[in-house]
Biopython code that builds the backbone (N, CA, C, O; Angstrom):
import numpy as np
from Bio.PDB.StructureBuilder import StructureBuilder

atoms = [
    (1, "MET", "N", (0.845, -1.180, 0.000)),
    (1, "MET", "CA", (0.000, 0.000, 0.000)),
    (1, "MET", "C", (0.890, 1.244, 0.000)),
    (1, "MET", "O", (1.908, 1.283, 0.691)),
    (2, "SER", "N", (0.510, 2.239, -0.763)),
    (2, "SER", "CA", (1.314, 3.449, -0.858)),
    (2, "SER", "C", (1.202, 4.277, 0.423)),
    (2, "SER", "O", (0.220, 4.183, 1.159)),
    (3, "ASP", "N", (2.237, 5.091, 0.671)),
    (3, "ASP", "CA", (2.214, 5.973, 1.839)),
    (3, "ASP", "C", (1.045, 6.944, 1.774)),
    (3, "ASP", "O", (0.395, 7.199, 2.788)),
    (4, "ALA", "N", (0.769, 7.490, 0.587)),
    (4, "ALA", "CA", (-0.340, 8.434, 0.446)),
    (4, "ALA", "C", (-1.661, 7.762, 0.796)),
    (4, "ALA", "O", (-2.502, 8.350, 1.476)),
    (5, "ARG", "N", (-1.841, 6.534, 0.333)),
    (5, "ARG", "CA", (-3.090, 5.822, 0.618)),
    (5, "ARG", "C", (-3.228, 5.577, 2.120)),
    (5, "ARG", "O", (-4.303, 5.791, 2.680)),
    (6, "LEU", "N", (-2.167, 5.137, 2.772)),
    (6, "LEU", "CA", (-2.205, 4.900, 4.209)),
    (6, "LEU", "C", (-2.492, 6.179, 4.986)),
    (6, "LEU", "O", (-3.294, 6.174, 5.919)),
    (7, "ARG", "N", (-1.844, 7.266, 4.607)),
    (7, "ARG", "CA", (-2.067, 8.545, 5.298)),
    (7, "ARG", "C", (-3.507, 9.028, 5.100)),
    (7, "ARG", "O", (-4.132, 9.533, 6.033)),
    (8, "LEU", "N", (-4.022, 8.872, 3.892)),
    (8, "LEU", "CA", (-5.396, 9.316, 3.639)),
    (8, "LEU", "C", (-6.411, 8.441, 4.373)),
    (8, "LEU", "O", (-7.432, 8.938, 4.848)),
    (9, "MET", "N", (-6.135, 7.157, 4.465)),
    (9, "MET", "CA", (-7.032, 6.270, 5.208)),
    (9, "MET", "C", (-7.039, 6.655, 6.690)),
    (9, "MET", "O", (-8.094, 6.678, 7.324)),
    (10, "GLU", "N", (-5.873, 6.954, 7.231)),
    (10, "GLU", "CA", (-5.798, 7.390, 8.626)),
    (10, "GLU", "C", (-6.514, 8.727, 8.809)),
    (10, "GLU", "O", (-7.225, 8.923, 9.794)),
    (11, "ALA", "N", (-6.328, 9.639, 7.868)),
    (11, "ALA", "CA", (-6.983, 10.946, 7.947)),
    (11, "ALA", "C", (-8.506, 10.805, 7.928)),
    (11, "ALA", "O", (-9.205, 11.506, 8.659)),
    (12, "ILE", "N", (-9.016, 9.906, 7.098)),
    (12, "ILE", "CA", (-10.462, 9.683, 7.036)),
    (12, "ILE", "C", (-10.950, 9.096, 8.359)),
    (12, "ILE", "O", (-11.957, 9.546, 8.906)),
    (13, "ALA", "N", (-10.246, 8.106, 8.866)),
    (13, "ALA", "CA", (-10.651, 7.460, 10.121)),
    (13, "ALA", "C", (-10.637, 8.441, 11.289)),
    (13, "ALA", "O", (-11.488, 8.366, 12.176)),
    (14, "ARG", "N", (-9.676, 9.356, 11.291)),
    (14, "ARG", "CA", (-9.534, 10.304, 12.410)),
    (14, "ARG", "C", (-10.136, 11.683, 12.117)),
    (14, "ARG", "O", (-10.136, 12.561, 12.980)),
    (15, "LYS", "N", (-10.646, 11.866, 10.899)),
    (15, "LYS", "CA", (-11.178, 13.172, 10.455)),
    (15, "LYS", "C", (-10.123, 14.267, 10.632)),
    (15, "LYS", "O", (-10.372, 15.314, 11.229)),
    (16, "GLN", "N", (-8.926, 13.978, 10.084)),
    (16, "GLN", "CA", (-7.812, 14.910, 10.141)),
    (16, "GLN", "C", (-7.529, 15.493, 8.768)),
    (16, "GLN", "O", (-7.724, 14.836, 7.746)),
    (17, "LEU", "N", (-7.067, 16.734, 8.762)),
    (17, "LEU", "CA", (-6.645, 17.363, 7.514)),
    (17, "LEU", "C", (-5.307, 16.783, 7.068)),
    (17, "LEU", "O", (-4.514, 16.304, 7.880)),
    (18, "VAL", "N", (-5.078, 16.837, 5.765)),
    (18, "VAL", "CA", (-3.789, 16.460, 5.188)),
    (18, "VAL", "C", (-3.303, 17.593, 4.298)),
    (18, "VAL", "O", (-4.093, 18.388, 3.791)),
    (19, "SER", "N", (-2.009, 17.650, 4.120)),
    (19, "SER", "CA", (-1.440, 18.566, 3.130)),
    (19, "SER", "C", (-0.770, 17.705, 2.067)),
    (19, "SER", "O", (-0.290, 16.608, 2.352)),
    (20, "ALA", "N", (-0.744, 18.208, 0.857)),
    (20, "ALA", "CA", (-0.102, 17.499, -0.246)),
    (20, "ALA", "C", (0.112, 18.471, -1.400)),
    (20, "ALA", "O", (-0.539, 19.513, -1.490)),
    (21, "TYR", "N", (1.021, 18.113, -2.262)),
    (21, "TYR", "CA", (1.189, 18.851, -3.510)),
    (21, "TYR", "C", (0.325, 18.183, -4.564)),
    (21, "TYR", "O", (0.355, 16.962, -4.723)),
    (22, "TYR", "N", (-0.442, 18.986, -5.279)),
    (22, "TYR", "CA", (-1.294, 18.495, -6.363)),
    (22, "TYR", "C", (-1.143, 19.462, -7.525)),
    (22, "TYR", "O", (-1.433, 20.651, -7.392)),
    (23, "ASN", "N", (-0.694, 18.961, -8.650)),
    (23, "ASN", "CA", (-0.396, 19.801, -9.814)),
    (23, "ASN", "C", (0.568, 20.933, -9.451)),
    (23, "ASN", "O", (0.440, 22.055, -9.941)),
    (24, "GLY", "N", (1.530, 20.620, -8.586)),
    (24, "GLY", "CA", (2.559, 21.586, -8.219)),
    (24, "GLY", "C", (2.172, 22.574, -7.139)),
    (24, "GLY", "O", (3.006, 23.376, -6.718)),
    (25, "ASN", "N", (0.921, 22.540, -6.673)),
    (25, "ASN", "CA", (0.460, 23.472, -5.647)),
    (25, "ASN", "C", (0.274, 22.753, -4.318)),
    (25, "ASN", "O", (-0.248, 21.640, -4.278)),
    (26, "LEU", "N", (0.704, 23.392, -3.225)),
    (26, "LEU", "CA", (0.485, 22.835, -1.896)),
    (26, "LEU", "C", (-0.957, 23.134, -1.486)),
    (26, "LEU", "O", (-1.389, 24.287, -1.473)),
    (27, "ILE", "N", (-1.696, 22.066, -1.151)),
    (27, "ILE", "CA", (-3.099, 22.225, -0.752)),
    (27, "ILE", "C", (-3.339, 21.509, 0.570)),
    (27, "ILE", "O", (-2.591, 20.611, 0.959)),
    (28, "ARG", "N", (-4.400, 21.928, 1.248)),
    (28, "ARG", "CA", (-4.861, 21.269, 2.474)),
    (28, "ARG", "C", (-6.212, 20.649, 2.159)),
    (28, "ARG", "O", (-7.104, 21.311, 1.629)),
    (29, "LEU", "N", (-6.353, 19.370, 2.492)),
    (29, "LEU", "CA", (-7.578, 18.639, 2.167)),
    (29, "LEU", "C", (-8.221, 18.057, 3.419)),
    (29, "LEU", "O", (-7.539, 17.645, 4.357)),
    (30, "ALA", "N", (-9.557, 18.033, 3.407)),
    (30, "ALA", "CA", (-10.353, 17.328, 4.416)),
    (30, "ALA", "C", (-10.942, 16.114, 3.705)),
    (30, "ALA", "O", (-12.017, 16.215, 3.114)),
    (31, "PRO", "N", (-10.258, 14.960, 3.749)),
    (31, "PRO", "CA", (-10.707, 13.788, 2.983)),
    (31, "PRO", "C", (-11.935, 13.135, 3.610)),
    (31, "PRO", "O", (-11.973, 12.877, 4.813)),
    (32, "HIS", "N", (-12.940, 12.871, 2.769)),
    (32, "HIS", "CA", (-14.186, 12.263, 3.230)),
    (32, "HIS", "C", (-14.309, 10.804, 2.805)),
    (32, "HIS", "O", (-14.885, 10.000, 3.537)),
    (33, "LEU", "N", (-13.772, 10.443, 1.624)),
    (33, "LEU", "CA", (-13.839, 9.043, 1.192)),
    (33, "LEU", "C", (-12.794, 8.746, 0.130)),
    (33, "LEU", "O", (-12.331, 9.632, -0.588)),
    (34, "ILE", "N", (-12.434, 7.460, 0.053)),
    (34, "ILE", "CA", (-11.540, 6.949, -0.989)),
    (34, "ILE", "C", (-12.355, 5.977, -1.826)),
    (34, "ILE", "O", (-13.107, 5.157, -1.299)),
    (35, "PHE", "N", (-12.193, 6.082, -3.141)),
    (35, "PHE", "CA", (-12.911, 5.175, -4.038)),
    (35, "PHE", "C", (-12.028, 4.797, -5.220)),
    (35, "PHE", "O", (-11.028, 5.453, -5.511)),
    (36, "GLU", "N", (-12.428, 3.724, -5.888)),
    (36, "GLU", "CA", (-11.713, 3.257, -7.077)),
    (36, "GLU", "C", (-12.586, 3.497, -8.293)),
    (36, "GLU", "O", (-13.786, 3.223, -8.289)),
    (37, "ARG", "N", (-11.952, 4.017, -9.335)),
    (37, "ARG", "CA", (-12.637, 4.243, -10.613)),
    (37, "ARG", "C", (-11.748, 3.704, -11.718)),
    (37, "ARG", "O", (-10.641, 4.200, -11.929)),
    (38, "ARG", "N", (-12.230, 2.689, -12.424)),
    (38, "ARG", "CA", (-11.503, 2.080, -13.539)),
    (38, "ARG", "C", (-10.051, 1.751, -13.182)),
    (38, "ARG", "O", (-9.137, 2.001, -13.968)),
    (39, "GLY", "N", (-9.853, 1.187, -11.984)),
    (39, "GLY", "CA", (-8.533, 0.740, -11.563)),
    (39, "GLY", "C", (-7.662, 1.800, -10.910)),
    (39, "GLY", "O", (-6.563, 1.486, -10.452)),
    (40, "ASP", "N", (-8.120, 3.048, -10.853)),
    (40, "ASP", "CA", (-7.353, 4.124, -10.221)),
    (40, "ASP", "C", (-8.026, 4.531, -8.917)),
    (40, "ASP", "O", (-9.252, 4.517, -8.807)),
    (41, "LEU", "N", (-7.204, 4.898, -7.926)),
    (41, "LEU", "CA", (-7.741, 5.352, -6.650)),
    (41, "LEU", "C", (-7.898, 6.869, -6.642)),
    (41, "LEU", "O", (-7.056, 7.602, -7.160)),
    (42, "PHE", "N", (-9.000, 7.322, -6.039)),
    (42, "PHE", "CA", (-9.304, 8.735, -5.896)),
    (42, "PHE", "C", (-9.731, 9.009, -4.463)),
    (42, "PHE", "O", (-10.187, 8.109, -3.758)),
    (43, "VAL", "N", (-9.580, 10.246, -4.041)),
    (43, "VAL", "CA", (-10.102, 10.685, -2.750)),
    (43, "VAL", "C", (-11.076, 11.827, -3.014)),
    (43, "VAL", "O", (-10.785, 12.738, -3.790)),
    (44, "SER", "N", (-12.229, 11.769, -2.362)),
    (44, "SER", "CA", (-13.170, 12.892, -2.378)),
    (44, "SER", "C", (-12.864, 13.710, -1.137)),
    (44, "SER", "O", (-12.946, 13.209, -0.015)),
    (45, "ALA", "N", (-12.512, 14.970, -1.343)),
    (45, "ALA", "CA", (-12.074, 15.803, -0.224)),
    (45, "ALA", "C", (-12.472, 17.254, -0.447)),
    (45, "ALA", "O", (-12.610, 17.719, -1.578)),
    (46, "LEU", "N", (-12.651, 17.944, 0.656)),
    (46, "LEU", "CA", (-12.869, 19.386, 0.615)),
    (46, "LEU", "C", (-11.506, 20.053, 0.547)),
    (46, "LEU", "O", (-10.654, 19.814, 1.403)),
    (47, "ASN", "N", (-11.293, 20.882, -0.456)),
    (47, "ASN", "CA", (-10.042, 21.621, -0.610)),
    (47, "ASN", "C", (-10.109, 22.843, 0.294)),
    (47, "ASN", "O", (-10.757, 23.837, -0.036)),
    (48, "MET", "N", (-9.435, 22.762, 1.437)),
    (48, "MET", "CA", (-9.450, 23.853, 2.412)),
    (48, "MET", "C", (-8.621, 25.049, 1.938)),
    (48, "MET", "O", (-8.724, 26.133, 2.511)),
    (49, "SER", "N", (-7.806, 24.867, 0.906)),
    (49, "SER", "CA", (-6.983, 25.954, 0.375)),
    (49, "SER", "C", (-7.743, 26.811, -0.619)),
    (49, "SER", "O", (-7.277, 27.885, -1.001)),
    (50, "LYS", "N", (-8.892, 26.352, -1.034)),
    (50, "LYS", "CA", (-9.689, 27.071, -2.028)),
    (50, "LYS", "C", (-10.526, 28.152, -1.359)),
    (50, "LYS", "O", (-11.045, 27.955, -0.261)),
    (51, "SER", "N", (-10.652, 29.287, -2.020)),
    (51, "SER", "CA", (-11.496, 30.373, -1.507)),
    (51, "SER", "C", (-12.930, 30.143, -1.958)),
    (51, "SER", "O", (-13.210, 30.039, -3.152)),
    (52, "TRP", "N", (-13.828, 30.065, -0.992)),
    (52, "TRP", "CA", (-15.256, 29.900, -1.274)),
    (52, "TRP", "C", (-15.957, 31.199, -0.913)),
    (52, "TRP", "O", (-15.604, 31.839, 0.078)),
    (53, "ARG", "N", (-16.950, 31.598, -1.707)),
    (53, "ARG", "CA", (-17.680, 32.827, -1.401)),
    (53, "ARG", "C", (-18.424, 32.713, -0.086)),
    (53, "ARG", "O", (-18.462, 33.664, 0.694)),
    (54, "ASP", "N", (-19.018, 31.552, 0.166)),
    (54, "ASP", "CA", (-19.661, 31.300, 1.456)),
    (54, "ASP", "C", (-19.650, 29.808, 1.739)),
    (54, "ASP", "O", (-19.369, 29.003, 0.852)),
    (55, "ASP", "N", (-19.956, 29.442, 2.971)),
    (55, "ASP", "CA", (-19.881, 28.042, 3.389)),
    (55, "ASP", "C", (-20.845, 27.141, 2.625)),
    (55, "ASP", "O", (-20.571, 25.951, 2.467)),
    (56, "ASP", "N", (-21.962, 27.677, 2.149)),
    (56, "ASP", "CA", (-22.937, 26.870, 1.413)),
    (56, "ASP", "C", (-22.408, 26.404, 0.059)),
    (56, "ASP", "O", (-22.917, 25.435, -0.504)),
    (57, "GLU", "N", (-21.400, 27.078, -0.461)),
    (57, "GLU", "CA", (-20.816, 26.721, -1.758)),
    (57, "GLU", "C", (-19.826, 25.564, -1.668)),
    (57, "GLU", "O", (-19.537, 24.906, -2.668)),
    (58, "ARG", "N", (-19.314, 25.324, -0.482)),
    (58, "ARG", "CA", (-18.245, 24.324, -0.334)),
    (58, "ARG", "C", (-18.740, 22.943, -0.759)),
    (58, "ARG", "O", (-19.847, 22.529, -0.415)),
    (59, "ARG", "N", (-17.891, 22.236, -1.518)),
    (59, "ARG", "CA", (-18.243, 20.897, -1.996)),
    (59, "ARG", "C", (-16.969, 20.078, -2.147)),
    (59, "ARG", "O", (-15.862, 20.614, -2.204)),
    (60, "LEU", "N", (-17.156, 18.772, -2.210)),
    (60, "LEU", "CA", (-16.028, 17.868, -2.342)),
    (60, "LEU", "C", (-15.524, 17.840, -3.780)),
    (60, "LEU", "O", (-16.309, 17.888, -4.727)),
    (61, "GLY", "N", (-14.224, 17.762, -3.925)),
    (61, "GLY", "CA", (-13.599, 17.555, -5.219)),
    (61, "GLY", "C", (-12.988, 16.168, -5.240)),
    (61, "GLY", "O", (-12.775, 15.568, -4.186)),
    (62, "GLN", "N", (-12.705, 15.656, -6.418)),
    (62, "GLN", "CA", (-12.082, 14.347, -6.562)),
    (62, "GLN", "C", (-10.630, 14.539, -6.975)),
    (62, "GLN", "O", (-10.332, 15.247, -7.937)),
    (63, "PHE", "N", (-9.733, 13.901, -6.236)),
    (63, "PHE", "CA", (-8.301, 14.013, -6.468)),
    (63, "PHE", "C", (-7.730, 12.615, -6.679)),
    (63, "PHE", "O", (-7.922, 11.725, -5.851)),
    (64, "LYS", "N", (-7.036, 12.431, -7.782)),
    (64, "LYS", "CA", (-6.415, 11.138, -8.071)),
    (64, "LYS", "C", (-5.233, 10.946, -7.118)),
    (64, "LYS", "O", (-4.366, 11.814, -7.018)),
    (65, "LEU", "N", (-5.201, 9.812, -6.421)),
    (65, "LEU", "CA", (-4.136, 9.569, -5.450)),
    (65, "LEU", "C", (-2.762, 9.627, -6.084)),
    (65, "LEU", "O", (-1.815, 10.104, -5.460)),
    (66, "ALA", "N", (-2.636, 9.152, -7.306)),
    (66, "ALA", "CA", (-1.339, 9.169, -7.986)),
    (66, "ALA", "C", (-0.819, 10.592, -8.182)),
    (66, "ALA", "O", (0.383, 10.787, -8.358)),
    (67, "GLY", "N", (-1.706, 11.587, -8.154)),
    (67, "GLY", "CA", (-1.312, 12.979, -8.334)),
    (67, "GLY", "C", (-0.981, 13.702, -7.048)),
    (67, "GLY", "O", (-0.483, 14.828, -7.082)),
    (68, "LEU", "N", (-1.249, 13.073, -5.906)),
    (68, "LEU", "CA", (-0.941, 13.687, -4.609)),
    (68, "LEU", "C", (0.485, 13.319, -4.210)),
    (68, "LEU", "O", (0.823, 12.140, -4.103)),
    (69, "VAL", "N", (1.312, 14.327, -3.993)),
    (69, "VAL", "CA", (2.727, 14.116, -3.680)),
    (69, "VAL", "C", (3.024, 14.715, -2.303)),
    (69, "VAL", "O", (2.537, 15.793, -1.964)),
    (70, "GLY", "N", (3.830, 13.999, -1.519)),
    (70, "GLY", "CA", (4.252, 14.525, -0.216)),
    (70, "GLY", "C", (3.107, 14.649, 0.778)),
    (70, "GLY", "O", (3.064, 15.602, 1.556)),
    (71, "THR", "N", (2.197, 13.716, 0.763)),
    (71, "THR", "CA", (1.025, 13.761, 1.639)),
    (71, "THR", "C", (1.448, 13.662, 3.109)),
    (71, "THR", "O", (2.190, 12.758, 3.493)),
    (72, "GLN", "N", (0.965, 14.607, 3.923)),
    (72, "GLN", "CA", (1.292, 14.642, 5.351)),
    (72, "GLN", "C", (0.022, 14.852, 6.175)),
    (72, "GLN", "O", (-0.826, 15.672, 5.823)),
    (73, "LEU", "N", (-0.100, 14.108, 7.270)),
    (73, "LEU", "CA", (-1.192, 14.338, 8.216)),
    (73, "LEU", "C", (-0.922, 15.628, 8.977)),
    (73, "LEU", "O", (0.214, 15.903, 9.363)),
    (74, "LEU", "N", (-1.968, 16.417, 9.192)),
    (74, "LEU", "CA", (-1.852, 17.645, 9.971)),
    (74, "LEU", "C", (-2.517, 17.450, 11.329)),
    (74, "LEU", "O", (-3.357, 16.564, 11.489)),
    (75, "ASP", "N", (-2.152, 18.256, 12.288)),
    (75, "ASP", "CA", (-2.734, 18.168, 13.626)),
    (75, "ASP", "C", (-4.021, 18.976, 13.726)),
    (75, "ASP", "O", (-4.288, 19.612, 14.746)),
    (76, "GLU", "N", (-4.810, 18.945, 12.665)),
    (76, "GLU", "CA", (-6.089, 19.664, 12.638)),
    (76, "GLU", "C", (-7.183, 18.676, 12.246)),
    (76, "GLU", "O", (-7.008, 17.869, 11.333)),
    (77, "THR", "N", (-8.302, 18.748, 12.941)),
    (77, "THR", "CA", (-9.438, 17.895, 12.602)),
    (77, "THR", "C", (-10.477, 18.718, 11.847)),
    (77, "THR", "O", (-10.385, 19.944, 11.776)),
    (78, "PHE", "N", (-11.468, 18.024, 11.285)),
    (78, "PHE", "CA", (-12.533, 18.700, 10.553)),
    (78, "PHE", "C", (-13.853, 17.984, 10.801)),
    (78, "PHE", "O", (-13.885, 16.822, 11.208)),
    (79, "ASP", "N", (-14.937, 18.701, 10.549)),
    (79, "ASP", "CA", (-16.271, 18.118, 10.562)),
    (79, "ASP", "C", (-16.682, 17.866, 9.118)),
    (79, "ASP", "O", (-16.450, 18.713, 8.256)),
    (80, "PRO", "N", (-17.289, 16.719, 8.843)),
    (80, "PRO", "CA", (-17.749, 16.449, 7.474)),
    (80, "PRO", "C", (-18.742, 17.525, 7.015)),
    (80, "PRO", "O", (-19.447, 18.125, 7.826)),
    (81, "LEU", "N", (-18.779, 17.748, 5.732)),
    (81, "LEU", "CA", (-19.750, 18.698, 5.183)),
    (81, "LEU", "C", (-21.170, 18.251, 5.532)),
    (81, "LEU", "O", (-21.458, 17.054, 5.491)),
    (82, "PRO", "N", (-22.052, 19.171, 5.868)),
    (82, "PRO", "CA", (-23.431, 18.802, 6.202)),
    (82, "PRO", "C", (-24.136, 18.048, 5.071)),
    (82, "PRO", "O", (-24.979, 17.189, 5.332)),
    (83, "SER", "N", (-23.800, 18.359, 3.835)),
    (83, "SER", "CA", (-24.445, 17.727, 2.678)),
    (83, "SER", "C", (-23.786, 16.397, 2.293)),
    (83, "SER", "O", (-24.204, 15.762, 1.324)),
    (84, "TYR", "N", (-22.776, 15.975, 3.030)),
    (84, "TYR", "CA", (-21.994, 14.784, 2.692)),
    (84, "TYR", "C", (-22.826, 13.510, 2.777)),
    (84, "TYR", "O", (-23.582, 13.295, 3.725)),
    (85, "SER", "N", (-22.663, 12.673, 1.755)),
    (85, "SER", "CA", (-23.254, 11.340, 1.727)),
    (85, "SER", "C", (-22.125, 10.355, 1.477)),
    (85, "SER", "O", (-21.319, 10.553, 0.568)),
    (86, "ALA", "N", (-22.059, 9.300, 2.273)),
    (86, "ALA", "CA", (-20.960, 8.326, 2.167)),
    (86, "ALA", "C", (-21.168, 7.390, 0.982)),
    (86, "ALA", "O", (-21.293, 6.177, 1.149)),
    (87, "ALA", "N", (-21.202, 7.958, -0.197)),
    (87, "ALA", "CA", (-21.378, 7.180, -1.423)),
    (87, "ALA", "C", (-20.382, 7.699, -2.456)),
    (87, "ALA", "O", (-20.117, 8.900, -2.512)),
    (88, "PRO", "N", (-19.830, 6.800, -3.274)),
    (88, "PRO", "CA", (-18.912, 7.264, -4.315)),
    (88, "PRO", "C", (-19.646, 8.151, -5.318)),
    (88, "PRO", "O", (-20.862, 8.044, -5.478)),
    (89, "PRO", "N", (-18.893, 9.038, -5.999)),
    (89, "PRO", "CA", (-19.515, 10.011, -6.905)),
    (89, "PRO", "C", (-20.328, 9.400, -8.052)),
    (89, "PRO", "O", (-21.373, 9.935, -8.422)),
    (90, "GLN", "N", (-19.855, 8.289, -8.613)),
    (90, "GLN", "CA", (-20.559, 7.665, -9.738)),
    (90, "GLN", "C", (-20.984, 6.255, -9.351)),
    (90, "GLN", "O", (-20.345, 5.614, -8.517)),
    (91, "SER", "N", (-22.056, 5.778, -9.955)),
    (91, "SER", "CA", (-22.616, 4.474, -9.576)),
    (91, "SER", "C", (-21.661, 3.306, -9.850)),
    (91, "SER", "O", (-21.753, 2.275, -9.184)),
    (92, "ASP", "N", (-20.751, 3.447, -10.812)),
    (92, "ASP", "CA", (-19.827, 2.349, -11.104)),
    (92, "ASP", "C", (-18.493, 2.475, -10.357)),
    (92, "ASP", "O", (-17.598, 1.658, -10.570)),
    (93, "ASP", "N", (-18.339, 3.490, -9.478)),
    (93, "ASP", "CA", (-17.170, 3.612, -8.623)),
    (93, "ASP", "C", (-17.292, 2.615, -7.468)),
    (93, "ASP", "O", (-18.400, 2.261, -7.065)),
    (94, "THR", "N", (-16.158, 2.167, -6.942)),
    (94, "THR", "CA", (-16.135, 1.239, -5.814)),
    (94, "THR", "C", (-15.652, 1.954, -4.567)),
    (94, "THR", "O", (-14.534, 2.469, -4.543)),
    (95, "LEU", "N", (-16.471, 1.993, -3.539)),
    (95, "LEU", "CA", (-16.118, 2.629, -2.278)),
    (95, "LEU", "C", (-15.060, 1.794, -1.563)),
    (95, "LEU", "O", (-15.204, 0.578, -1.433)),
    (96, "ILE", "N", (-13.992, 2.457, -1.098)),
    (96, "ILE", "CA", (-12.934, 1.794, -0.348)),
    (96, "ILE", "C", (-13.075, 2.112, 1.145)),
    (96, "ILE", "O", (-13.069, 1.202, 1.975)),
    (97, "LEU", "N", (-13.202, 3.390, 1.487)),
    (97, "LEU", "CA", (-13.303, 3.828, 2.876)),
    (97, "LEU", "C", (-13.999, 5.178, 2.913)),
    (97, "LEU", "O", (-13.764, 6.027, 2.052)),
    (98, "ALA", "N", (-14.852, 5.378, 3.905)),
    (98, "ALA", "CA", (-15.557, 6.652, 4.041)),
    (98, "ALA", "C", (-15.724, 6.998, 5.511)),
    (98, "ALA", "O", (-15.659, 6.126, 6.379)),
    (99, "ILE", "N", (-15.936, 8.255, 5.775)),
    (99, "ILE", "CA", (-16.240, 8.716, 7.139)),
    (99, "ILE", "C", (-17.571, 8.116, 7.537)),
    (99, "ILE", "O", (-18.048, 8.355, 8.647)),
]
sb = StructureBuilder()
sb.init_structure("model")
sb.init_model(0)
sb.init_chain("A")
sb.init_seg("    ")
for serial, (resi, resn, name, xyz) in enumerate(atoms, 1):
    if name == "N":
        sb.init_residue(resn, " ", resi, " ")
    sb.init_atom(name, np.array(xyz, "f"), 0.0, 1.0, " ", f" {name:<3s}", serial, name[0])
structure = sb.get_structure()
C-alpha cells in the first residue's frame, strides 16, 4: 500500500486534515472518502486551500491519489460537510473507505 493511501485512510478514520502537492500546488484537504474508478484510486475531499464565497458553496472535489505528492497528516481535525453522503460520486465507482 502506498504511503499516500495509508495517510489518507488514517486521515479519514480520524477526520484529520492532510497537506499534499497536487499539480505543483500545496493544498490542504479534508478527505471524506476513498474510491476506485476504472482501476485508479481517488479521494473525495474538501479543498481547504480554495477560496469559497460562502460556506454553502463548499463541496467535495475528486483528487487522483497518484497525483498527490508529499502527503502529510496535519494536527487539525474537521467536521464532514453537512451535505456529505458516504457514497462514491458515480454508480460504477467502488467505495474503499468513508467517514
